[in-house]
FIPA-914700 format. One record per residue (C-alpha): residue in one letter; x, y, z. Coordinates in pm, 1 decimal, always signed. Layout:
<atoms>
- code; xx; yy; zz
- A; X; Y; Z
...
</atoms>
This chain:
<atoms>
- code; xx; yy; zz
- M; -2466.6; -1569.4; +1272.4
- G; -2696.2; -1828.0; +1157.4
- L; -2721.9; -1965.2; +794.6
- F; -2469.0; -1696.2; +663.1
- G; -2219.1; -1811.3; +956.5
- A; -1891.9; -1726.5; +1103.8
- Y; -1624.2; -1641.9; +850.7
- K; -1850.1; -1752.5; +549.8
- R; -1722.2; -1591.1; +200.3
- I; -1920.7; -1473.1; -75.9
- E; -1766.5; -1745.4; -292.5
- D; -1880.4; -2012.4; -37.2
- W; -2252.5; -1930.3; -133.0
- F; -2252.4; -1852.0; -502.2
- E; -2132.2; -2060.0; -793.8
- Q; -1853.2; -1949.5; -1017.1
- S; -2088.3; -1827.2; -1294.3
- F; -2226.2; -1537.0; -1064.9
- F; -1874.0; -1385.3; -1065.2
- E; -1892.9; -1341.8; -1443.9
- T; -2233.0; -1158.1; -1458.0
- K; -2261.9; -771.3; -1506.3
- F; -2434.8; -740.7; -1179.0
- W; -2119.9; -896.7; -989.2
- F; -1909.4; -637.8; -1178.7
- I; -2097.6; -344.7; -1104.4
- W; -2166.2; -465.0; -728.1
- S; -1788.7; -546.7; -684.8
- S; -1640.0; -256.3; -812.3
- M; -1907.1; -3.0; -670.3
- F; -1836.0; -136.0; -298.7
- A; -1501.0; -301.2; -339.8
- F; -1649.5; -625.7; -260.0
- Q; -1389.1; -938.3; -349.9
- K; -1504.4; -1288.1; -384.9
- W; -1332.2; -1369.3; -31.5
- S; -1526.3; -1085.2; +126.6
- S; -1781.7; -1140.7; +404.7
- L; -2101.8; -1325.7; +310.5
- A; -2285.9; -1160.7; +592.2
- E; -2171.0; -830.7; +479.0
- M; -2302.9; -885.3; +115.0
- R; -2614.5; -988.8; +275.1
- R; -2670.4; -681.3; +458.1
- Y; -2588.0; -463.9; +158.2
- M; -2840.6; -634.2; -61.5
- Q; -3115.6; -611.3; +214.4
- R; -3006.4; -238.1; +277.2
- F; -2998.1; -101.7; -75.3
- I; -3263.4; -331.4; -241.4
- H; -3445.4; -19.8; -339.6
- L; -3152.4; +115.3; -510.9
- V; -3070.2; -204.4; -725.4
- D; -3262.7; -76.5; -1028.7
- G; -3058.5; +212.1; -1084.7
- L; -2715.5; +31.8; -1001.5
- P; -2601.0; +51.9; -1392.3
- K; -2611.0; +441.8; -1360.8
- L; -2529.8; +430.8; -964.2
- G; -2866.2; +615.3; -937.8
- G; -2911.6; +704.9; -573.8
- V; -2560.0; +803.1; -506.1
- M; -2527.3; +1117.8; -344.2
- R; -2233.1; +1366.7; -385.4
- T; -2087.6; +1641.8; -166.2
- K; -2018.4; +1965.5; -376.3
- Y; -1618.9; +1943.5; -304.0
- N; -1443.1; +1641.9; -177.4
- Q; -1585.3; +1499.6; +151.7
- Y; -1314.2; +1654.2; +379.7
- D; -1372.7; +2013.5; +269.7
- S; -1733.4; +1943.8; +241.1
- V; -1798.1; +1756.1; +563.1
- V; -1505.6; +1748.2; +797.1
- R; -1383.0; +2109.7; +782.5
- P; -1729.7; +2266.5; +840.2
- M; -1804.7; +2022.3; +1123.9
- K; -1466.9; +2092.0; +1294.6
- K; -1557.1; +2469.6; +1254.0
- Y; -1878.9; +2409.4; +1427.0
- L; -1742.7; +2233.0; +1704.0
- E; -1454.0; +2456.1; +1762.4
- E; -1690.5; +2733.0; +1808.0
- K; -1883.0; +2528.6; +2064.0
- G; -1564.0; +2503.5; +2251.2
- V; -1413.5; +2155.7; +2144.7
- K; -1041.3; +2138.0; +2146.3
- F; -862.7; +1920.7; +1867.4
- E; -526.2; +1798.4; +1961.4
- M; -362.1; +1662.4; +1628.0
- G; -33.2; +1470.5; +1623.9
- K; -99.0; +1289.7; +1952.7
- E; -67.2; +897.2; +1939.9
- V; -271.8; +681.2; +2167.7
- V; -60.2; +372.9; +2238.7
- D; -252.1; +218.8; +2528.3
- I; -580.7; +255.4; +2734.6
- D; -606.2; +128.7; +3094.4
- F; -928.6; -11.8; +3226.7
- N; -1081.9; -92.3; +3568.1
- L; -1250.6; -440.6; +3484.9
- S; -1474.7; -565.4; +3756.5
- A; -1751.5; -833.7; +3739.1
- D; -2010.5; -591.4; +3609.7
- K; -1825.6; -263.4; +3515.1
- I; -1580.4; -157.4; +3261.6
- S; -1423.7; +189.6; +3330.5
- A; -1125.3; +352.0; +3115.0
- T; -898.3; +498.5; +3377.0
- V; -571.2; +611.6; +3191.9
- I; -471.6; +715.4; +2844.9
- H; -122.6; +639.7; +2736.2
- L; +32.3; +885.2; +2471.6
- K; +338.4; +785.2; +2266.8
- N; +540.7; +1036.7; +2434.2
- K; +520.4; +864.1; +2757.9
- T; +262.1; +1117.8; +2896.9
- E; -63.3; +997.4; +3041.7
- I; -414.0; +1140.7; +3077.1
- V; -558.9; +1032.7; +3378.1
- L; -939.9; +1010.1; +3356.7
- R; -1161.2; +1170.7; +3596.4
- E; -1511.4; +1108.1; +3719.3
- N; -1705.4; +1275.5; +3438.4
- D; -1451.4; +1208.2; +3166.4
- F; -1545.4; +977.6; +2873.2
- V; -1347.5; +794.9; +2599.3
- F; -1486.2; +742.3; +2227.6
- F; -1252.8; +501.6; +2054.9
- T; -1248.2; +454.1; +1681.2
- N; -1095.4; +102.5; +1664.1
- G; -936.2; +21.8; +1334.8
- S; -909.9; +209.9; +1009.3
- I; -924.6; +146.6; +655.6
- T; -688.0; +428.0; +539.2
- E; -436.8; +325.8; +817.2
- S; -72.2; +305.4; +684.6
- T; -130.1; +420.3; +327.4
- D; +157.1; +512.0; +135.9
- N; +193.6; +746.8; -164.2
- G; +399.3; +676.8; -465.7
- S; +478.2; +947.9; -722.9
- W; +479.7; +1009.0; -1088.0
- D; +788.3; +768.9; -1142.9
- K; +773.3; +577.6; -827.4
- P; +531.8; +299.2; -709.6
- A; +382.6; +324.7; -364.9
- K; +507.2; +89.5; -76.9
- L; +277.4; -167.7; +103.9
- K; +308.9; -123.0; +481.8
- G; +215.9; -404.9; +740.5
- V; +23.5; -397.2; +1072.0
- E; +322.0; -350.8; +1240.8
- E; +347.6; -2.2; +1117.3
- S; -1.9; +83.8; +1209.3
- G; -85.8; +268.6; +1550.6
- A; -457.4; +216.4; +1490.3
- W; -441.3; -176.4; +1458.6
- T; -174.4; -224.2; +1697.4
- L; -375.1; -17.0; +1974.0
- W; -673.4; -225.6; +1902.7
- K; -483.5; -552.9; +1940.6
- K; -347.2; -446.4; +2253.4
- I; -681.1; -339.3; +2416.4
- A; -875.5; -642.4; +2272.7
- K; -641.7; -872.7; +2501.2
- K; -790.7; -700.5; +2804.5
- D; -1138.1; -790.1; +2774.4
- P; -1338.0; -1035.0; +2527.1
- S; -1614.1; -739.6; +2506.6
- F; -1354.5; -546.8; +2313.6
- G; -1393.5; -767.5; +1997.7
- N; -1109.8; -927.0; +1781.0
- P; -918.8; -718.7; +1520.8
- N; -735.3; -1007.6; +1386.7
- P; -970.9; -1120.0; +1120.2
- F; -988.2; -768.2; +1009.5
- C; -584.6; -686.3; +977.6
- D; -391.6; -1006.7; +967.9
- N; -460.2; -1093.1; +572.4
- I; -329.7; -800.1; +394.1
- D; -298.4; -967.2; +72.7
- L; -665.3; -1024.3; +88.3
- Q; -763.0; -678.9; +232.9
- K; -539.9; -441.3; -10.6
- W; -595.6; -248.2; -319.4
- Y; -421.9; +19.6; -473.0
- S; -570.9; +374.3; -581.4
- F; -444.7; +655.9; -763.0
- T; -530.0; +1044.7; -808.6
- A; -447.5; +1190.1; -1145.8
- T; -410.4; +1600.0; -1165.7
- M; -405.9; +1766.0; -1528.4
- K; -357.7; +2098.9; -1640.9
- D; -561.3; +2030.5; -1931.1
- S; -945.2; +1947.5; -2002.6
- T; -886.5; +1680.5; -2269.9
- F; -931.4; +1388.5; -2058.9
- L; -1231.2; +1510.4; -1884.7
- D; -1384.8; +1613.1; -2210.0
- Y; -1329.6; +1283.1; -2381.0
- M; -1489.8; +1086.2; -2061.9
- E; -1793.1; +1318.0; -2076.4
- N; -1846.1; +1221.8; -2426.1
- F; -1753.4; +858.6; -2395.9
- S; -1969.3; +791.6; -2079.9
- G; -2205.4; +1089.8; -2053.2
- N; -2062.5; +1156.8; -1711.7
- V; -2124.0; +1551.5; -1759.9
- D; -1940.0; +1737.7; -1487.4
- G; -1900.8; +1458.9; -1257.2
- T; -2271.4; +1357.0; -1226.6
- G; -2208.6; +986.4; -1287.0
- G; -2033.7; +710.8; -1100.2
- L; -1772.0; +465.8; -1126.4
- V; -1656.2; +371.6; -1495.4
- T; -1493.2; +18.3; -1470.4
- M; -1266.6; -142.3; -1728.0
- I; -1418.5; -497.1; -1702.1
- D; -1145.4; -632.2; -1921.2
- S; -859.7; -494.0; -1722.2
- N; -656.5; -750.1; -1529.0
- W; -649.7; -506.6; -1231.5
- L; -1029.2; -447.7; -1268.1
- M; -944.0; -74.8; -1283.7
- S; -1227.0; +199.8; -1231.3
- I; -1210.1; +558.4; -1228.4
- V; -1455.1; +839.3; -1088.5
- I; -1443.6; +1170.2; -1203.6
- A; -1588.5; +1409.8; -940.5
- R; -1764.4; +1758.1; -1020.8
- Q; -1470.8; +2000.9; -1084.3
- P; -1338.6; +2177.6; -884.6
- H; -1303.4; +1893.2; -658.6
- F; -1123.1; +2130.5; -411.5
- P; -1221.7; +2495.0; -312.3
- N; -889.8; +2656.1; -389.1
- Q; -847.8; +2432.9; -732.5
- P; -754.2; +2645.0; -1016.5
- N; -992.8; +2654.6; -1326.0
- D; -736.0; +2494.4; -1540.0
- V; -676.2; +2221.9; -1318.3
- K; -883.4; +1888.0; -1347.0
- I; -868.3; +1590.8; -1113.2
- F; -1006.6; +1263.7; -1104.4
- W; -944.0; +935.2; -888.0
- G; -930.5; +557.5; -973.8
- Y; -832.0; +233.7; -789.5
- G; -764.5; -126.6; -896.2
- L; -898.5; -430.3; -695.1
- Y; -639.7; -683.5; -826.4
- P; -315.0; -505.7; -767.4
- D; -89.0; -824.9; -789.2
- R; -188.0; -905.4; -1136.2
- K; +7.4; -760.7; -1436.5
- G; -154.5; -522.0; -1652.3
- N; -280.8; -600.3; -1994.0
- Y; -41.9; -330.0; -2133.0
- I; +226.7; -255.9; -1890.6
- N; +413.1; -592.3; -1814.6
- K; +403.7; -522.3; -1428.7
- T; +166.0; -570.4; -1167.1
- M; -46.6; -247.8; -1033.2
- A; +160.5; -249.8; -704.9
- E; +486.1; -226.2; -890.5
- C; +385.1; +64.4; -1109.5
- S; +458.2; +449.4; -1088.3
- G; +189.7; +693.8; -1164.2
- A; +293.6; +740.0; -1516.9
- E; +268.4; +353.1; -1573.1
- I; -63.4; +349.8; -1432.7
- L; -214.1; +624.3; -1657.1
- E; -60.8; +440.2; -1960.8
- E; -246.5; +122.6; -1872.6
- L; -576.5; +334.6; -1817.6
- Y; -501.3; +494.4; -2147.4
- Y; -452.7; +181.1; -2313.9
- H; -773.1; +57.6; -2216.7
- L; -974.7; +364.0; -2307.0
- K; -783.9; +372.7; -2666.8
- I; -669.4; +724.9; -2612.6
- Q; -271.1; +673.4; -2572.4
- E; -202.3; +876.6; -2885.5
- L; -444.3; +1156.7; -2762.0
- M; -296.6; +1207.1; -2435.1
- A; +68.7; +1160.1; -2548.0
- P; +143.0; +1527.8; -2616.6
- I; -36.2; +1623.4; -2321.8
- T; +186.0; +1417.4; -2075.5
- K; +502.8; +1522.1; -2296.4
- A; +420.0; +1869.2; -2222.6
- G; +428.8; +1807.9; -1840.0
- K; +64.7; +1856.6; -1792.2
- V; -9.0; +1547.4; -1608.1
- N; +57.9; +1391.9; -1265.2
- C; -57.4; +1085.6; -1115.1
- I; +15.3; +969.8; -744.3
- P; -29.0; +600.1; -669.8
- V; -150.2; +503.3; -324.1
- A; -102.0; +146.3; -140.4
- M; -390.2; +82.7; +97.2
- P; -306.2; -226.7; +296.1
- F; -629.7; -211.8; +513.9
- I; -899.6; -66.8; +251.3
- D; -1099.1; -369.1; +247.4
- S; -1069.4; -470.5; +605.0
- L; -1432.0; -419.2; +671.9
- F; -1556.2; -674.2; +423.8
- M; -1322.3; -929.6; +564.3
- P; -1523.2; -1246.4; +696.1
- R; -1597.7; -1232.7; +1050.8
- N; -1745.9; -1396.8; +1347.9
- K; -2002.9; -1246.3; +1597.7
- G; -1841.4; -1043.1; +1854.5
- D; -1529.4; -960.7; +1616.7
- R; -1678.6; -623.6; +1597.6
- P; -1747.2; -522.1; +1952.8
- D; -2042.7; -364.7; +2069.5
- V; -2059.2; +12.8; +2062.3
- I; -2094.6; +25.2; +2438.6
- P; -1949.3; -288.0; +2560.2
- S; -2157.7; -450.2; +2851.1
- G; -2114.9; -272.2; +3196.4
- S; -1914.2; +11.2; +3034.1
- T; -1956.1; +340.3; +3238.0
- N; -1749.4; +580.9; +3049.1
- F; -1600.3; +408.0; +2723.8
- A; -1748.9; +320.1; +2371.0
- F; -1634.6; +213.2; +2036.3
- L; -1693.7; +421.1; +1722.4
- G; -1674.7; +362.5; +1321.3
- Q; -1677.9; +82.1; +1101.7
- F; -1536.1; -166.8; +1324.7
- A; -1797.5; -126.5; +1583.6
- E; -2145.3; -327.9; +1561.2
- A; -2445.3; -141.3; +1440.7
- P; -2689.7; -436.7; +1372.2
- K; -2823.6; -454.0; +1012.0
- D; -2636.5; -136.0; +888.3
- C; -2380.5; -131.0; +624.3
- V; -2019.8; -38.0; +719.0
- F; -1885.4; +136.0; +422.7
- T; -2109.7; +418.3; +463.5
- V; -2092.0; +779.9; +638.6
- E; -2422.3; +705.9; +804.1
- Y; -2284.5; +384.6; +971.6
- S; -2030.7; +594.4; +1132.5
- V; -2259.5; +845.4; +1223.6
- R; -2502.7; +599.6; +1363.1
- T; -2242.7; +423.6; +1605.2
- A; -2173.1; +799.0; +1738.6
- Q; -2530.5; +837.3; +1805.7
- M; -2540.0; +493.9; +1956.5
- A; -2247.8; +583.9; +2194.1
- V; -2354.7; +923.7; +2291.9
- Y; -2735.1; +852.2; +2338.1
- G; -2643.2; +550.2; +2524.4
- L; -2383.9; +693.1; +2770.2
- F; -2550.1; +1026.6; +2832.2
- D; -2919.4; +1116.3; +2951.1
- T; -3063.1; +1255.3; +2650.8
- D; -3410.3; +1258.3; +2508.4
- K; -3292.9; +1164.3; +2152.0
- K; -3311.5; +852.6; +1982.8
- V; -3083.3; +686.0; +1724.8
- H; -3189.9; +758.7; +1372.0
- P; -3396.3; +457.5; +1231.8
- M; -3260.1; +278.2; +909.2
- Y; -3479.0; +292.0; +594.3
- E; -3579.2; -60.6; +543.7
- S; -3709.4; -141.3; +203.8
- T; -3683.9; -505.8; +224.3
- H; -4021.3; -620.5; +240.6
- N; -4168.1; -354.1; -31.9
- P; -4300.3; -549.6; -322.6
- K; -4252.8; -264.5; -536.2
- Y; -3864.2; -258.3; -488.8
- L; -3840.5; -637.7; -478.7
- L; -3992.9; -667.6; -808.0
- A; -3768.6; -383.1; -968.8
- A; -3450.0; -530.3; -832.1
- L; -3549.4; -884.2; -957.6
- K; -3597.6; -724.4; -1304.9
- A; -3278.6; -539.9; -1292.5
- I; -3095.1; -862.9; -1191.4
- S; -3231.7; -1056.5; -1464.3
- R; -3135.6; -826.8; -1742.3
</atoms>
């Protein structure tokens, strides 16, 4: 991996003063980078998004769907595929995959399910495996109960990849991405309000009118808490009097500035109290909370920053392992050179690489937009960083 080397962290490259700059606060809260995240990954992001650096303070260039991504992207895609004859079988857990491994060929032969049934693969069957998951083993708390942090042993996705990786070196190495939960985790929360007071206040405070803005980060927060208010309604069936927003904290093991607990120990009610404290709206929101018009669900996410963990070449396997006849990796833990993992585009690109590589098509993988060598964007980025 050259100058940016194996397992190098961002803090190995930059001086401590860098982590006190406005740029770092914007960068780290927008993408959820930590000081100990992968230096190579940050380099990819800098190169990939250099043309957007000038708009970072207002998150210019961020594209939003009309509703949440599930309703705007996944459901329409699922419906389209079902109309084309695709069959979805939910609730089936794959626990192992058998392979025929020869000197020059790799072929998946049997898929093993949790209920001890098998799917024997025929000549024209193909397996596309999403290895790893940043949302695996999440746990929801409640208004009066904190979320529980789970471990890798409770994770079907990671244990499956670990099992497969032992069978051949070309299947990658999941350990750097999942064995350091304290460095990978953060906690998020979703607030639901039958009242518009909070959203009206945030519109006046931030200029984020009807969900058009990006993250709002409390840089004085010990948790480094951020919130984002999406366009309402966020769900197609959301009542007009219901408002929803989402937030997260990068440092959940630190005690709050107001609540004398770590974020990980907090209930939904306590997380909102901490947020109100930073915004100085505790008195404004007190009667609304007392009237029972507010709910907040905390979520523990043990693997959410896994994709940014320091890694070595080969830890993320190639989309199509060398010699594979019917098997490919998909998603954020398969290797798409130069691209940035925490994007929808990355997952789409790995799927294109898999399908166009295993099947005889006339299609080519969509090229990445590369602005690295455009003087216009380099100058604009330099000005923005120097402000």
